[in-house]
N, C-alpha and C positions, 0 to 999 in steps of 0.2 A: 524183647529188646526194642525200645523205641529209638528211631534214628531220624535225624533231620539233616539234610545236605544244605550247606550254606554258600560255598564258593568253590572255585576250581581246584585249589590246592590247600584245603583246610587241614588243620591239625585234628586228627581223628581221636576223640577222647571218649572214654567210657566212665560213667559216673555211678558210684554206689556209696550212699551215705548211711548213717546210723539207722534210718527207718525209711520206709517207702515214701512217706510224705516229704521228708527232708531231701531224699534223692530227687523227687519230682520237682520240688521248688528250686533246688540247686541247678538241675538240668535246664529248667526254663530260664533261669537267670543267665546261665552261660550261653544259651542259644542266641542271646542278643549280640554276642560277639561274632561277627561275620567271618572271623578267621578260624572258627572252631566248628567242627562237625560233631555234634553231641549225641551220644547214645547213652541210654541208662538202663539199669536193671533194678528190680525191686527185691532181689534175694541174692545172698552171697553164694548160694549153691551153684549158680550158673556162671560165675565170674571166669574161672579158668577155662571152661568149655568155650565161652564166648570169645575170650582173648585168643584162644588157639584157632578158632574157626573164622574170625573176622580180622580185618586189618585195623589194629588199634595202635595209636602212637603213644598215648598217655592214659594211664589209669588214675583217676581221681577217686580216692577211697577213704572212708572214715576209719580212724584207728579202731573204734569200737563199732561193731555191727550187730544189729538184731539183739541188742542188750547183752552181747557177749564181749567182755573186755578183751581188747587186743586181737579180736578176730580179723580185723582188717590187716594187721601186721602179719598174721599167719598167712593170709592170702598173698601179701606182697612177697613174703619169703618163698612161697610155692611158685609164684609167677616168675620170680628171679631165676629159678631153676629151669622152668619150662620155656620162658620167652624173655631172655635177658635184654633183648632189644626194646622191649616195652618199658618206658620210663614211668615212674609212679610218683604221685603227690599224695601225701597222707594228711588228711584233715584232722585237726586236733581241737578239743574243746578248750584247752589251755596249753601254754608252753612249758609244762612241767618238764624238768630236765630228763627224767627217766623215759618219758614218752618220746622226746626228741631223739635221744640216743638210741632207743629201741627201734624207732622208725628208720633211722639211717642204717643201723645194723641189719635190719630186715631187707634192706636194698632200696629204700626210698631215695629219690633224687631231689625231693622237695618236701618240706613240712610247712603246713599252712594253718594258722590259728583262725578259727571261725569268727573271731572278733574283728578280723581285717575285712576290707571291702571286697565286693565281688569283682571290681575292676582290678584289684591287686591279684586276685586269684587268676584272672585271665592272663595277666603279665607273668605270674608264676608258671602257669602252664606253658606259655610261649618260651620262657627261659629254660625250663626243664626239657622241653622238646628240642631246644637248640643245643642241649648238652651241658647246660650249666646246672649248678646246685642252687636250690632256693631255700633260704632260711633268713629270718630277720637277724639283726646283730646279736640279740640275746641268745637266740637258738643256735647261731653259729658259734658263739663263745662256749656254750654248753658242749656242743659236738667236738670242738677243738680241745677243750679240757679233757673230755673223755678219751680222745685219741692220745693226748700227751701223757695221760696217767695210765694208759693201758700197758700191761707188761710187754716187754720186748721178747722176741723169739731169737735165740742165738742160732747163727748159721752152723751147719754141720761142718766140722773140720775135715781135713784130708783123710784121717783114720776113719772117721765116721762114714765118709763117702766110700771108702774102700770096703768097709763092712756092709754098707747098704748095697753096693754093687754085687757083693758075694751073695747076699740074700736074694737079690733079683736073679742072679745067674744060677745058683745052686738050689734056691728055694728053702734053705734052712740055715740055722746056726746052732752050734753047740751052746750049752748054757753058759760056759765061760766066755765065748765070743759075744753072746747076747749081753752079758754083764759088762764086757769091755765096750760094746757099742753104746750102752746106756751111759756109762761114765764119760765117754768121749764126747757125747752130745750135750752134756750138762755143764 
């Protein structure tokens, strides 16, 4: 892992893009921003280990890594379980709706299309680090539409809660009670 320190309170980012050369070029470009402390990796195998062992604020990762479609999103999902405090920005080749939705579902806090400027990526990293969500208006519309069209989950009613508490307390239900639980929750 290559690391460069830039100022006293930088945003510590880890960069991993679709190939080693893309990662290197992106990291070099981001190092021009004195508010960022940039580290980079040349392989996806070390991402989780590196994030667990080092203080990283934001992971900037390509959606596709090492010619594996969606490998970056798999890592984002794993990272979300292991280190939910680390925010992620997913780099995309295009703003295809499915990639945008999948990135946010994986746990990304920002999506960034490679056709945008490096200056905008720096602003994206700062916003995501500050707790905001980053997406352009088209990407945000896609994400909101996916949220609006997602099926809703019904809350469990009082009978369902009673049956669930019996499961927790006694550890079992008869088949009739199980059928009643299913029907009360639908």
